[in-house]
Residue, then its C-alpha position, 0 to 999 in steps of 0.5 A: m487459463s493464463t496467469w494474467r487472465i486469472a489475475r485480472l479476474i481476481a482483481a475485478k472480483d476484489l474490487r467489486i466486493e469493495l465497491r459494494s461494501r464501501v468499506v474503503t469510502n466509509q471506513v478506511l478513508p475516514f481513518a486515514a484522514l483522522v490520522m492526518v488530523m491527529f498528526a497535525f494536532a500532535l505536532d502543532n507547528d506549521n513549519v514542522l508539519t511542512r517539513v515532515a509532510p512527506g513522511l506523514v503521508w506514507l505513515a498514514t498510508m501504511f497504517s491504513m493499508l493494514v486495514l485494507v489487507q486484513r479486510s481483503f483476507a477476512v473476506e476470503s477466509a470467512d466463507g472459505a473462498l481462498d480454499a475453494l480457489q485452490v481446490a479448483g486448481v487456480r494458479p496461486g501466482g494468479i491469485f497473488l497478482g490479482k489481489s495485489m492489483a486490487l490492493a494497489a488500486q485501493l492504495a492509489v485512491l487512498e494516497v491521492v486523498l492523503l496527498l490532498a490532505a497534506i497540501v490542505l492541512y500541512q501546507a505542503e507544496v508540489a513543485w512542477s519540476g517534481a511532478v514526474l518524480l512524485v508520480t513515479t514515487f507513488l507508482a513504485a511505492t504503491t506496487g511494492l506495498a501491494f506485493v508485501g501486503t498481499l504476501y503477508g496478508g496471505l501468510a497471516a490469514g490462517a493464523k490465530g490472532r492475525e489482527t495483531l500478527l499482521p502488523l508485527l510481520m509487515l511493518p518491519v519489512v516495509a521500512p525500506v519503502l517508508i524511507g525511500a518513498t519519504r525521501a523521494t517525496e521530499a525531493a518532489f516537494g522541495t522540502n528542506g531545499a532538496s532538488s528533484s534529482e536527489g529523489w531518483p536514486w530512491i526510486g531505484l530502491l523502490v523499484l528493486f523492492a517491488a521487483l523482489f517481492g513481486t517475484g518472490g510472492t508469485l513463486a511462494f504464495g501457493s506454499l504460504i497459503d497451503e500452510 
């Protein structure tokens, strides 16, 4: 069986689990919305909220992603499903790509909700000229976050205290995504007079980040979960 076929099957399995459990809709989305509301209360200034809206969207995404990653690997670890896949000879690269695809799909739904929340709560405005940049930013950043989340989720899955270990490992690594996605989103929104052309160099950073972690994760995932 090819790696991509394995990836599709793993992704479909993960998404079916989440659809049946409704953890995303019942827990993660309310948590993300609550984070956005708390940001609004903490800053309590319309002008400030409008300026920092892009950064708050990505901060809320990363905080919520921790819940998604922990949930994904907790399901695998609880009944030894990940070990069973290894014993069955399933390619680790396919497992990594499949779980990354499932995580990316969940993050995409989450980001759409957070973007709508930013428009409603923070009065953020998306210029039509920045629509292509915004979509490209979300695709590149989501891909990079999914690869990192899956890689470090697998690394922390078998460790003691993984609930606290995962944020310590992952958050410093995703700092380039936070910076690049925030700057590109600011350009798409036209925040502080930024133009759309200023956001495209940051897309290059996001694509490079996703490519590095996608390649590295595919090659190293088997060794990480073995340990």
